[in-house]
N, C-alpha and C positions, 0 to 999 in steps of 0.2 A: 324219635317219635315224641310228639308233645301234644297233649290234649289241652285245648284252650278253654278256660272258663273266665267269666267276667271278674272273678276275684283273684285271678292269677296276677302275680307281679311280672311285668314284662322284662325286668332286668334280671330275673332269675335264670341261671344257666340251664340248658337242656340236660336231661339225664344221660349218662353214658350207658349204652346198652351192654357194654362189656363188664360193667360193675356188677358184682355178685348179688347185691341187694336189689338192684333194678331187675336183673334177670330173674330172680326168685319171685319178685312181685308180678312180673309179666307171666311167668309160668303158672302162678296161683290164679291169676285172673283168667288165663286161658282154660285152666282146669275147671274153674267155676262156670265158665260159659259152656263148656262141654257137658257138665252135669245138668245145667238148666235145659240144654237142648234135649238131652236124654229124657228128662222129666216131661218136657212138653211132648215129645214123641210118644211116650208111654201114655200120657193122658189122652192124646189124640187117638191112639189105638184103642184105649178103653172106651172112648166115646163112640167110635165107629162100631166096636163090638156090641155095645149096648143098643145102638140104633139097629144093627142087624138082628139082634135078639128080639127087640120090640117088633120089628117088621115080621119076623118069623112067627111070633106069637099071634100077631094080628091076622096073618094069612090063614091061620087055622080055623 
């Protein structure tokens, strides 16, 4: 897997996925993505809860 950026050198070899350093970098990136998803879901739940609370207060 190779991510292309305009500053990439085209003659650079592709990383080996079996290389421990590459595998560690991919697992760190995947963990970071999961953490960001959990944070976003938590903020979404908080927002929905605040909206429900505001509507409950307004209905009284």
